[in-house]
C-alpha positions in Angstrom: 1.0 19.4 -8.7 2.4 22.9 -7.9 3.9 23.2 -4.4 1.9 24.6 -1.7 2.4 25.7 1.9 1.8 23.3 4.5 -0.8 25.5 6.2 -3.1 25.2 3.1 -3.3 21.4 3.3 -7.1 20.1 4.0 -6.5 16.5 3.0 -4.6 14.0 4.7 -1.8 12.1 2.9 1.8 12.1 2.4 3.7 15.0 1.4 7.6 15.9 0.8 9.1 19.0 2.4 10.5 21.2 0.1 11.6 24.0 2.1 11.1 25.6 5.5 11.3 29.4 5.2 13.1 31.7 7.4 15.7 31.1 10.4 13.3 32.6 13.1 12.3 30.5 16.1 9.3 28.9 14.3 11.5 27.6 11.7 14.4 26.5 14.0 11.5 24.5 16.0 10.2 22.9 12.9 13.8 21.7 11.7 14.4 20.0 15.2 11.2 18.1 15.0 12.8 16.8 11.6 10.8 18.9 9.2 13.3 19.8 6.7 13.6 19.6 2.8 13.4 16.2 1.6 11.8 14.8 4.4 8.6 13.0 3.9 5.7 14.1 6.2 2.5 12.6 6.6 -0.5 14.9 7.6 -2.8 12.7 9.8 -5.3 15.5 10.7 -5.6 19.0 8.9 -6.5 22.2 11.1 -4.9 24.0 13.9 -3.2 22.6 15.3 -2.1 20.1 12.3 -1.4 16.5 13.5 1.5 15.3 11.5 3.6 11.7 11.6 7.4 12.7 11.2 10.2 10.0 11.2 7.1 7.7 12.9 6.6 10.3 15.9 3.2 12.4 15.9 3.5 15.9 16.4 1.3 18.8 16.5 1.9 21.8 14.6 0.3 25.3 14.6 -1.3 26.7 11.1 1.2 29.6 11.7 4.3 27.6 11.9 2.9 25.4 9.1 2.8 28.3 6.9 6.7 28.5 7.0 6.7 25.0 5.2 6.6 24.1 1.7 5.5 20.8 0.4 4.5 18.7 -2.5 2.2 15.8 -2.5 3.9 12.3 -2.8 2.3 10.5 -5.4 3.2 7.2 -7.0 5.2 8.7 -9.6 7.3 11.3 -7.5 7.9 8.5 -4.8 9.5 5.9 -7.4 11.6 9.0 -9.0 12.9 10.1 -5.6 13.6 6.7 -4.8 15.3 5.3 -7.5 17.5 8.5 -8.2 20.6 6.9 -6.9 21.9 3.4 -7.2 22.8 1.5 -3.8 26.2 2.8 -2.6 26.3 6.0 -4.9 25.1 9.6 -4.0 22.0 11.3 -6.2 24.9 13.4 -7.7 26.7 10.0 -9.2 29.8 9.2 -7.6 30.5 7.0 -10.2 32.6 9.2 -12.9 35.1 6.8 -13.7 
């Protein structure tokens, strides 16, 4: 499935943040809440404000701010691919070059 804006989501579920656009006050606020590239975000309630679970904390985000966040749904396939991309003790880039 193609990426979409967090503000476009109408179905609760688990999503992965791909990007937070811009560097203004709203983007900075989102990043301070833990919404950043690679982070899993659970949408608990769609609407305005949206209710999200980020790092075990529920946060309310306006639809305007949510429009800065690009996400993709987390499926069993994408979760397995992301979680198994690096062996324990290695970085995703593959620290074992020798």
